C-alpha positions as CSV (number, residue, x, y, z in Angstrom):
1,M,0.3,0.1,0.1
2,E,1.2,3.6,-0.4
3,A,2.2,5.8,2.2
4,T,-0.7,7.5,3.9
5,E,-0.8,11.2,3.2
6,K,-2.7,13.9,5.0
7,H,-5.3,15.9,3.2
8,T,-6.8,19.1,3.8
9,P,-10.5,20.1,2.3
10,P,-10.0,22.9,-0.3
11,R,-10.5,26.4,0.5
12,Y,-12.5,28.5,-1.6
13,S,-11.6,32.3,-2.4
14,S,-13.8,35.0,-1.6
15,L,-14.2,38.2,-3.6
16,E,-14.8,40.1,-0.1
17,T,-10.9,41.0,0.6
18,P,-10.2,42.6,3.9
19,L,-8.4,45.9,3.2
20,V,-5.5,45.7,5.1
21,S,-4.8,41.9,4.8
22,G,-1.0,40.9,4.4
23,S,-1.5,39.4,0.7
24,L,-3.0,42.5,-0.2
25,F,-0.3,44.6,1.4
26,S,2.1,42.2,-0.7
27,T,0.1,42.6,-4.0
28,M,0.6,46.8,-3.8
29,H,2.5,47.4,-7.0
30,W,5.9,48.6,-6.2
31,L,5.4,52.3,-7.7
32,H,2.7,52.8,-5.2
33,W,5.1,52.2,-2.5
34,L,7.5,54.4,-4.0
35,I,5.0,57.2,-4.0
36,I,4.3,56.7,-0.5
37,L,7.7,56.4,0.6
38,L,8.9,59.6,-1.3
39,S,5.8,61.2,0.1
40,L,6.9,60.2,3.4
41,V,10.4,61.3,2.9
42,L,9.2,64.6,2.0
43,T,7.1,65.3,4.7
44,L,9.9,64.2,7.3
45,T,12.6,66.6,5.0
46,A,9.9,69.3,5.3
47,W,9.3,68.8,9.2
48,K,12.9,68.5,9.8
49,I,13.8,71.7,7.8
50,T,11.1,73.8,9.3
51,S,12.0,72.6,12.7
52,N,15.7,73.3,12.3
53,Q,14.7,76.7,10.8
54,I,12.4,77.4,13.6
55,A,15.3,76.2,16.2
56,E,17.6,78.5,14.5
57,K,15.5,81.3,14.5
58,A,14.9,81.0,18.1
59,A,18.7,80.4,18.7
60,S,19.4,83.6,16.7
61,S,16.8,85.3,18.8
62,Y,18.2,83.9,22.0
63,Q,21.9,85.3,20.9
64,R,20.6,88.6,20.1
65,E,18.8,89.2,23.3
66,T,21.9,88.1,25.4
67,T,24.2,89.9,23.4
68,K,21.9,92.9,23.8
69,I,21.8,92.8,27.4
70,I,25.5,92.8,27.8
71,D,26.0,95.5,24.9
72,L,23.3,97.5,27.0
73,V,25.1,97.2,30.1
74,L,28.6,98.2,28.6
75,E,26.7,101.1,27.1
76,R,25.1,102.3,30.3
77,M,28.2,102.0,32.2
78,Q,30.4,103.8,29.5
79,R,27.7,106.4,29.9
80,Y,28.2,106.8,33.5
81,E,32.0,106.7,32.9
82,D,31.6,109.5,30.6
83,A,29.5,111.5,33.1
84,L,32.4,111.0,35.6
85,W,35.2,112.1,33.2
86,A,33.1,115.2,32.3
87,S,32.8,116.0,35.9
88,A,36.6,115.5,36.5
89,A,37.3,117.8,33.2
90,Y,35.0,120.4,34.5
91,I,36.8,120.3,38.1
92,N,40.3,120.7,36.4
93,S,38.9,123.7,34.3
94,I,37.8,125.6,37.2
95,G,41.3,125.1,39.0
96,G,41.6,121.8,40.1
97,D,39.0,121.7,43.0
98,I,35.4,122.5,43.7
99,S,33.5,123.8,46.2
100,F,29.8,122.4,47.7
101,E,27.8,125.2,46.2
102,E,29.7,125.1,42.9
103,W,29.0,121.2,42.9
104,K,25.6,121.5,43.6
105,V,25.0,124.2,40.6
106,Y,27.1,121.7,38.3
107,A,25.2,118.5,39.3
108,E,21.8,120.0,39.1
109,A,22.8,121.4,35.7
110,I,23.4,118.1,33.9
111,G,20.4,116.5,35.1
112,I,21.9,113.4,36.5
113,E,18.6,111.7,37.5
114,K,17.1,112.1,34.0
115,K,20.1,111.6,31.6
116,Y,21.6,108.7,33.7
117,P,18.8,106.3,35.0
118,G,19.8,103.9,37.5
119,I,22.4,106.3,39.2
120,N,21.8,107.3,42.9
121,G,23.5,110.7,42.6
122,I,27.0,112.1,41.6
123,G,29.4,113.1,44.0
124,I,33.3,114.3,45.2
125,I,35.4,112.4,47.4
126,H,38.9,114.4,48.4
127,Y,41.7,112.5,49.5
128,L,43.4,113.9,52.7
129,A,46.4,112.9,54.8
130,S,46.0,112.7,58.6
131,E,47.5,116.1,59.4
132,D,45.1,117.7,56.9
133,L,41.8,116.5,58.4
134,Q,41.2,119.3,60.6
135,S,41.7,121.9,58.2
136,Y,39.2,120.0,55.9
137,L,36.7,119.5,58.2
138,A,36.9,123.4,59.3
139,E,36.6,124.3,55.7
140,Q,33.4,122.0,54.7
141,R,31.7,123.3,58.1
142,K,31.7,126.9,56.6
143,T,28.8,125.9,54.6
144,R,27.4,122.9,56.4
145,S,28.3,123.0,60.1
146,K,27.3,119.5,60.8
147,Y,29.5,118.0,58.4
148,A,31.7,115.0,60.0
149,V,33.8,112.3,58.5
150,H,32.4,108.9,59.6
151,P,33.0,106.2,60.7
152,P,36.2,106.3,62.6
153,H,39.1,104.0,61.7
154,D,43.0,103.7,62.2
155,K,44.2,104.5,58.8
156,T,46.6,107.2,58.2
157,E,44.5,108.7,55.1
158,Y,41.0,109.6,54.7
159,W,38.9,109.4,51.4
160,P,35.6,111.2,52.6
161,I,32.5,111.8,50.6
162,S,32.7,115.8,50.6
163,Y,29.4,116.2,48.5
164,I,26.7,114.0,46.7
165,I,23.8,115.6,44.6
166,P,20.8,115.1,45.0
167,L,21.2,115.3,48.9
168,A,17.7,113.9,49.5
169,G,18.0,109.9,49.7
170,N,21.7,110.3,50.2
171,E,22.1,112.1,53.5
172,K,23.8,109.2,55.0
173,A,26.7,109.0,52.5
174,V,27.8,112.4,53.2
175,G,31.2,112.3,55.0
176,L,31.3,108.5,54.6
177,D,34.9,107.7,54.7
178,M,36.1,105.2,51.9
179,A,39.0,104.3,54.0
180,H,37.1,102.3,56.6
181,E,36.1,99.6,54.6
182,S,38.9,97.4,52.4
183,N,36.4,96.8,49.2
184,R,35.6,100.7,48.8
185,H,39.3,101.6,49.9
186,S,41.2,99.1,47.3
187,A,39.0,100.4,44.4
188,A,39.7,104.0,45.3
189,R,43.3,103.5,45.6
190,L,43.3,101.4,42.2
191,A,41.4,104.3,40.5
192,R,44.1,107.1,41.8
193,D,47.1,104.7,41.1
194,S,46.0,103.8,37.5
195,G,44.3,107.0,36.2
196,S,41.4,104.7,35.3
197,A,38.0,104.7,36.0
198,Q,37.4,101.6,38.5
199,I,34.1,100.0,40.1
200,T,34.2,98.4,44.0
201,G,33.2,94.9,44.5
202,P,29.6,94.3,45.7
203,I,28.7,96.5,48.5
204,E,25.5,97.4,50.2
205,L,24.9,101.3,50.2
206,V,24.2,103.0,53.0
207,Q,21.3,105.0,51.2
208,D,19.6,101.7,50.1
209,E,17.0,101.0,52.3
210,Q,16.4,97.2,50.8
211,H,19.8,96.5,51.3
212,T,20.4,95.1,47.8
213,P,24.0,94.7,46.1
214,G,25.4,97.7,44.8
215,F,28.7,99.4,43.7
216,L,30.6,102.4,43.6
217,F,32.2,104.0,40.4
218,F,35.0,106.0,40.8
219,A,37.0,108.5,38.3
220,P,40.0,110.4,39.7
221,F,41.3,114.0,38.9
222,Y,44.3,115.3,39.6
223,G,43.9,119.3,39.2
224,S,45.2,119.5,35.8
225,H,43.5,118.5,32.2
226,Q,46.5,116.1,31.7
227,I,46.4,112.7,33.6
228,P,50.1,112.1,35.2
229,Q,52.2,109.2,33.4
230,D,53.7,107.2,36.1
231,T,52.0,105.9,39.3
232,Q,54.2,108.0,41.7
233,E,53.4,111.1,40.2
234,R,49.6,110.4,40.2
235,R,49.6,109.6,44.0
236,E,51.5,112.8,44.4
237,R,49.1,115.1,42.4
238,F,46.2,113.3,43.1
239,V,43.1,115.5,44.7
240,G,40.1,113.0,44.8
241,L,37.5,111.2,42.9
242,V,34.4,111.8,40.9
243,Y,32.0,108.9,42.1
244,A,28.5,107.8,41.4
245,P,27.0,105.0,43.7
246,F,24.8,102.5,41.8
247,V,22.2,99.9,43.0
248,V,22.4,96.8,40.6
249,R,18.7,96.2,40.6
250,N,18.1,100.0,39.5
251,L,20.9,99.8,36.9
252,V,19.2,96.7,35.3
253,D,15.6,98.4,35.7
254,G,16.9,101.7,34.1
255,V,18.5,100.0,31.0
256,L,17.0,96.7,30.6
257,S,13.3,96.8,31.5
258,R,11.7,93.5,31.6
259,D,8.9,94.8,29.1
260,F,11.5,94.6,26.2
261,R,13.2,91.3,26.9
262,N,12.4,87.6,26.8
263,V,15.4,86.2,28.4
264,T,16.0,86.3,32.3
265,F,19.6,86.6,33.9
266,S,21.6,86.8,36.8
267,I,25.0,88.5,37.4
268,H,27.8,87.3,39.7
269,D,30.7,89.3,40.6
270,A,33.4,86.6,41.5
271,E,31.4,84.3,43.3
272,E,29.0,86.8,44.8
273,E,25.6,87.1,43.0
274,I,24.6,90.5,42.7
275,F,21.5,90.4,40.7
276,N,19.2,87.5,40.1
277,E,16.2,87.1,37.8
278,N,16.7,83.2,37.4
279,A,15.3,82.6,40.9
280,I,12.4,79.6,40.9
281,G,9.8,81.8,42.3
282,E,10.0,84.5,39.4
283,S,6.9,84.6,37.3
284,E,8.9,84.1,34.2
285,Y,11.2,81.2,35.5
286,D,11.2,78.3,32.8
287,P,12.2,75.2,34.6
288,N,13.0,73.8,31.2
289,P,14.5,76.4,29.0
290,L,15.1,76.3,25.5
291,F,18.3,77.8,25.9
292,Q,20.7,78.8,28.7
293,S,24.6,80.1,28.7
294,S,26.8,82.2,30.6
295,A,29.6,85.0,29.4
296,S,31.9,87.0,31.4
297,I,33.2,90.5,30.8
298,E,35.8,92.8,32.3
299,L,34.4,95.6,33.8
300,Y,36.3,98.4,35.4
301,G,38.5,96.3,37.1
302,R,36.0,93.5,38.4
303,T,34.9,90.4,36.4
304,W,31.1,90.2,35.9
305,T,29.7,86.9,34.9
306,F,26.2,86.7,33.3
307,Q,24.2,83.5,33.4
308,F,21.1,83.8,30.9
309,R,18.0,81.6,30.7
310,S,15.3,81.7,28.0
311,S,11.8,82.4,29.8
312,K,8.4,81.0,29.4
313,E,7.6,84.0,27.2
314,F,10.5,83.4,25.1
315,K,9.2,79.6,24.4
316,S,5.7,80.9,23.8
317,D,6.7,83.5,21.5
318,T,9.3,81.3,19.6
319,S,7.6,78.0,19.3
320,S,5.4,77.2,16.4
321,G,3.0,74.4,15.4
322,Q,4.2,74.7,11.9
323,P,6.3,71.7,12.0
324,T,3.7,69.6,13.6
325,T,1.0,70.9,11.0
326,I,3.5,69.9,8.2
327,L,4.3,66.5,9.8
328,I,0.5,65.6,10.7
329,G,-0.7,66.8,7.4
330,G,2.2,64.9,5.6
331,I,1.2,61.8,7.4
332,T,-2.3,62.1,6.7
333,V,-1.7,62.6,3.0
334,D,0.3,59.5,3.2
335,V,-2.1,57.2,4.8
336,L,-5.0,58.5,2.5
337,L,-2.1,57.7,-0.1
338,L,-1.9,54.0,1.2
339,V,-5.6,53.8,1.7
340,L,-6.2,54.7,-1.8
341,F,-3.4,52.4,-3.2
342,L,-4.8,49.6,-0.6
343,L,-8.4,50.1,-2.5
344,I,-6.8,50.3,-6.0
345,S,-5.0,47.0,-5.3
346,R,-8.0,45.4,-3.7
347,N,-10.1,46.3,-6.8
348,S,-7.3,45.0,-9.0
349,R,-7.1,41.9,-7.3
350,R,-10.8,41.5,-7.0
351,N,-10.9,42.0,-10.9
352,A,-8.2,39.7,-11.4
353,L,-10.0,37.1,-9.3
354,Q,-13.1,37.6,-11.3
355,A,-11.0,37.1,-14.5
356,R,-9.8,34.1,-13.0
357,K,-12.9,32.8,-12.4
358,L,-14.4,33.8,-15.8
359,L,-11.4,32.1,-17.2
360,Q,-12.0,28.7,-15.2
361,A,-15.7,29.0,-15.8
362,Q,-14.9,29.5,-19.6
363,Q,-12.4,26.5,-19.4
364,K,-15.2,24.5,-17.4
365,I,-17.7,25.3,-20.3
366,E,-15.3,24.0,-22.9
367,Q,-14.7,21.1,-21.0
368,A,-18.2,20.3,-20.5
369,N,-18.9,21.2,-24.4
370,E,-16.0,18.6,-25.0
371,E,-17.4,16.0,-22.8
372,L,-21.0,16.7,-24.0
373,T,-20.1,16.1,-27.5
374,H,-18.1,12.8,-26.7
375,F,-20.9,12.0,-24.3
376,N,-23.3,12.5,-26.9
377,Y,-21.2,10.7,-29.7
378,R,-20.4,7.7,-27.2
379,T,-24.2,7.4,-25.8
380,S,-25.5,7.3,-29.2
381,H,-22.9,4.6,-30.3
382,D,-23.3,2.6,-27.2
383,L,-27.2,2.7,-27.4
384,V,-27.3,2.0,-31.1
385,A,-24.8,-1.1,-31.0
386,P,-26.9,-3.0,-28.5
387,L,-30.0,-2.3,-30.3
388,K,-28.5,-3.3,-33.6
389,T,-27.1,-6.7,-32.2
390,I,-30.2,-7.3,-30.3
391,R,-32.2,-6.8,-33.7
392,G,-29.8,-9.1,-35.5
393,Y,-30.4,-11.9,-33.0
394,V,-34.2,-11.2,-33.4
395,D,-33.8,-11.9,-37.0
396,L,-31.6,-14.9,-36.5
397,A,-34.0,-16.2,-33.9
398,Q,-36.8,-15.9,-36.3
399,Y,-34.8,-17.8,-38.8
400,E,-34.0,-20.7,-36.5
401,L,-37.7,-20.6,-35.3
402,K,-38.8,-21.8,-39.1
403,D,-36.5,-24.4,-38.6
404,Q,-37.6,-25.5,-35.5
405,N,-34.0,-25.3,-34.1
406,T,-34.7,-25.1,-30.5
407,A,-31.1,-24.9,-29.2
408,G,-30.1,-21.9,-31.9
409,I,-33.3,-19.9,-30.4
410,S,-32.3,-20.5,-27.0
411,D,-28.8,-19.1,-27.6
412,C,-30.2,-16.0,-29.5
413,L,-32.4,-15.4,-26.6
414,S,-29.6,-15.6,-24.3
415,R,-27.3,-13.5,-26.4
416,I,-30.5,-11.1,-26.7
417,E,-30.6,-11.2,-22.8
418,K,-27.0,-10.1,-22.1
419,Q,-27.1,-7.1,-24.7
420,A,-30.6,-6.1,-23.1
421,Q,-28.7,-6.2,-19.5
422,R,-25.9,-4.2,-21.1
423,L,-28.5,-1.7,-22.6
424,E,-30.0,-1.4,-19.0
425,K,-26.7,-0.8,-17.2
426,L,-25.8,2.0,-19.8
427,V,-29.0,3.6,-19.0
428,E,-28.7,3.1,-15.3
429,D,-25.1,4.8,-15.5
430,L,-26.5,7.7,-17.5
431,L,-29.2,8.4,-15.3
432,D,-26.7,8.4,-12.2
433,L,-24.4,10.6,-14.3
434,C,-27.4,13.2,-15.0
435,R,-28.3,13.3,-11.4
436,I,-24.8,13.3,-9.9
437,D,-24.1,17.1,-9.9
438,N,-27.7,17.9,-9.0
439,Q,-28.1,15.4,-6.2
440,N,-28.7,17.2,-2.9
441,V,-27.6,14.7,-0.3
442,A,-27.9,15.6,3.5
443,A,-25.0,14.4,5.6
444,D,-25.5,11.6,8.1
445,I,-23.9,8.8,10.0
446,V,-22.0,6.4,8.0
447,D,-21.5,3.0,9.4
448,P,-18.9,1.0,7.2
449,N,-20.5,-2.4,8.1
450,E,-23.8,-1.6,6.7
451,I,-22.4,0.4,3.7
452,F,-20.4,-2.8,3.0
453,D,-23.5,-5.2,3.5
454,F,-25.5,-3.5,1.2
455,V,-22.8,-3.2,-1.5
456,S,-21.9,-7.2,-1.3
457,S,-25.4,-8.2,-1.3
458,T,-26.0,-6.0,-4.4
459,L,-23.1,-7.4,-6.2
460,Q,-23.8,-10.8,-4.7
461,S,-24.6,-12.6,-8.2
462,L,-21.3,-11.0,-10.0
463,W,-18.6,-11.7,-7.1
464,Q,-20.4,-15.3,-7.1
465,E,-20.2,-16.0,-10.6
466,K,-16.3,-14.7,-10.8
467,D,-15.8,-16.7,-7.7
468,V,-14.0,-13.7,-6.0
469,T,-14.0,-13.3,-2.2
470,V,-15.0,-9.8,-1.3
471,S,-14.3,-8.9,2.2
472,L,-14.0,-5.6,5.1
473,E,-11.7,-4.4,7.4
474,N,-13.1,-1.7,9.3
475,K,-10.2,0.1,11.5
476,L,-12.3,3.1,12.5
477,G,-14.0,1.8,15.7
478,S,-17.2,4.0,15.3
479,P,-19.2,5.7,12.5
480,F,-18.6,8.9,11.0
481,R,-20.5,11.7,9.1
482,S,-20.5,11.8,5.6
483,Q,-23.2,11.4,2.8
484,P,-24.3,7.8,3.1
485,V,-25.6,7.6,-0.7
486,R,-22.3,8.7,-2.4
487,I,-20.3,6.2,0.0
488,R,-22.3,3.5,-1.3
489,Q,-21.9,4.6,-5.1
490,I,-18.1,5.0,-4.7
491,L,-17.9,1.5,-3.2
492,E,-20.4,-0.2,-5.7
493,N,-18.5,0.9,-8.6
494,L,-14.8,0.2,-7.2
495,V,-15.7,-3.2,-5.9
496,S,-17.6,-3.9,-9.1
497,N,-14.5,-2.9,-11.2
498,G,-12.3,-5.2,-8.6
499,I,-14.4,-8.5,-9.5
500,K,-15.0,-7.7,-13.2
501,Y,-11.2,-7.4,-13.4
502,S,-10.5,-10.3,-11.5
503,D,-7.4,-12.7,-12.6
504,P,-9.2,-16.0,-13.6
505,E,-5.6,-17.7,-13.7
506,K,-5.1,-17.2,-10.0
507,L,-6.2,-19.9,-7.4
508,T,-8.0,-17.3,-5.1
509,R,-9.5,-14.1,-6.0
510,W,-10.2,-11.3,-3.7
511,V,-11.3,-7.7,-3.3
512,K,-10.9,-6.0,0.1
513,V,-12.3,-3.0,1.2
514,T,-10.8,-1.1,4.4
515,F,-11.9,1.8,6.3
516,V,-9.2,3.7,8.4
517,R,-9.0,7.3,9.9
518,V,-6.0,9.6,8.6
519,N,-6.5,11.9,11.4
520,K,-9.6,13.1,13.4
521,D,-11.0,15.3,10.2
522,W,-10.2,12.5,7.4
523,I,-11.1,9.0,6.7
524,R,-9.4,6.8,3.9
525,I,-11.2,4.2,2.1
526,E,-9.4,1.6,0.2
527,V,-10.5,-1.0,-2.4
528,A,-7.8,-3.7,-3.2
529,D,-7.8,-6.7,-5.6
530,N,-5.4,-9.1,-6.7
531,G,-6.7,-8.8,-10.2
532,I,-5.0,-8.4,-13.5
533,G,-4.3,-4.6,-12.9
534,I,-4.5,-1.6,-15.2
535,P,-2.1,-1.7,-18.5
536,G,0.5,1.1,-18.4
537,E,-0.9,2.8,-21.6
538,D,-4.5,2.9,-20.0
539,R,-3.5,4.4,-16.4
540,E,-3.8,8.1,-17.3
541,K,-7.4,7.6,-18.8
542,I,-9.2,5.3,-16.2
543,F,-11.3,8.3,-14.8
544,E,-12.1,9.5,-18.3
545,M,-16.0,9.2,-19.7
546,F,-16.7,5.8,-21.5
547,F,-13.0,4.4,-21.0
548,R,-12.9,0.8,-20.4
549,A,-9.4,-0.8,-19.6
550,G,-8.9,-2.9,-22.7
551,N,-11.5,-1.8,-24.5
552,N,-13.5,-4.7,-23.4
553,S,-17.4,-4.1,-23.7
554,E,-17.9,-7.0,-21.6
555,F,-16.8,-5.0,-18.8
556,G,-19.7,-2.6,-18.5
557,S,-20.3,1.2,-19.8
558,G,-17.1,2.7,-19.0
559,L,-18.7,5.3,-16.9
560,G,-18.1,3.7,-13.2
561,N,-14.6,5.3,-12.6
562,Y,-15.9,8.6,-13.8
563,L,-18.8,8.2,-11.7
564,V,-16.4,7.5,-8.9
565,K,-14.5,10.7,-9.5
566,K,-17.5,12.9,-9.7
567,H,-18.9,11.5,-6.2
568,V,-15.3,12.0,-4.5
569,A,-15.2,15.5,-5.8
570,A,-18.8,16.2,-4.5
571,L,-17.5,15.2,-1.3
572,H,-14.3,17.6,-1.5
573,G,-12.4,14.5,-1.1
574,K,-9.3,12.9,-3.3
575,I,-8.9,10.0,-5.2
576,D,-5.8,8.0,-6.0
577,Y,-4.6,4.3,-6.9
578,R,-1.7,2.2,-7.7
579,S,-1.8,-0.9,-10.2
580,S,0.6,-3.5,-10.9
581,D,0.6,-7.1,-12.5
582,E,-0.3,-8.1,-8.8
583,G,-3.6,-6.3,-8.7
584,T,-4.9,-2.5,-8.2
585,C,-5.7,-0.6,-5.0
586,F,-7.8,2.4,-4.9
587,T,-7.3,5.3,-2.2
588,V,-10.1,7.4,-1.5
589,D,-9.6,10.1,1.3
590,I,-12.8,12.2,2.2
591,P,-13.4,14.8,5.1
592,A,-15.5,13.2,7.9
593,G,-17.6,15.0,10.4
594,S,-17.7,14.3,14.2
595,R,-20.5,11.6,14.9
596,E,-23.6,12.8,16.3
């Protein structure tokens, strides 16, 4: 026997194809994928370029604002320095020193508060040796009786603030001695010795009630328009300092109003913080700024470090939904293109499927027409041939009847009976053939023992005449669900053929029917015999209509195997065989439902 094979029932294609099935994706034309890919690349490129442009624009804006802050601070400090040097030049022009009244007239004339916002005033600091202190006090008390130098210290030199305009708000500064505190004193001495403008480190101004960081800005004057060339000469000719006090907060407010910038910053002098807008509590503080940086500048003997952060408002002003819009829009277009191409592919696939079905239908029609033509020819031939033979034997019987030849008449009647049986079998097979495609048979329980009993009893006269043993081996153990009528007709034709083609030269002749389960879904029926076998030249034709192996009219109508194949196809099964001189074995695999 041949090796057992596992078969599955055929699956029928449906015209209703899912929109996103894997097979549909795989059947999209390469040009469609190329278009979608290019569209996606363009979308991502446009999104990236736009994002980069916006990021570059934001970075450029941030750079401009930070540069502007530093430039404005430098510009304002330069203006303050110009004011100090202008004042020193005025003092030199009137003889190298100035009285309180002269200074008051000058300071009010230049409009210090209006022209130089952020400045707390402008004043004069005189340099005194210890032996000159009393004469200095006497001179100052001529116009200001309560003038005094404070606070006391142990230095041998004095640097008191002689005048400051406006006086209001600066009363505590009048008479304050720079020598009492090292920060002020060192900056004042550096301005004297260098002949250049200098600022102190961070200090708390006596006139600042909020006690915020500030500084003093010094410019030296020497009693002449020319600044001495060397340090020693500058010390010898030094008269005093023009100075201006600043509160850093006022300086920033005066030059860098928050209404005109979207970057916050802090300023450090060395390690000391002198201004800070970057505190967490600030309204515009951004915990995740787009940008942050730092920059240091050398400023009149000090190093100021600026630490910048972009604010919430900066993020709001520079943010743009354009890249997101481009990305979402592009992806939406890509999705629409994908859906469009999927629909086109689905329609193309459906059309191709329809075309294949139409082609298959056309081929079936052509095959049916060919079979019908062959059927009409063979039917006419096979019906007419027995009738002609019967008519010939009738004529011969009439002739024998005239001669009263009883033996001849009996022989003619016997031959007529055989031809009539042949004709009857042909008609029955033709009727079965006409019914087979339209036979609507309900599924039912199939018991192999009952089927075999029915078939063996139907063919009893035939297998007894041929002396053939017909047997059953049922390995199923239980019935199965299928169409009993078709199973009987399949077995009847296969067993009948096994009997008809038995080998008369063999001592024992047999046909064996076996039912075995291939798996839980499939049943195998084997019909084996030890007959004469199928000639090699006929093995490709045994399922054709009207074909008889050996072309022996004694073996039936030639429709038996053709009917078997039609029944197997109706059951969605498969039929195969192997044959040799030792005999033939047909194998029929059919799907089987579960037992009710």
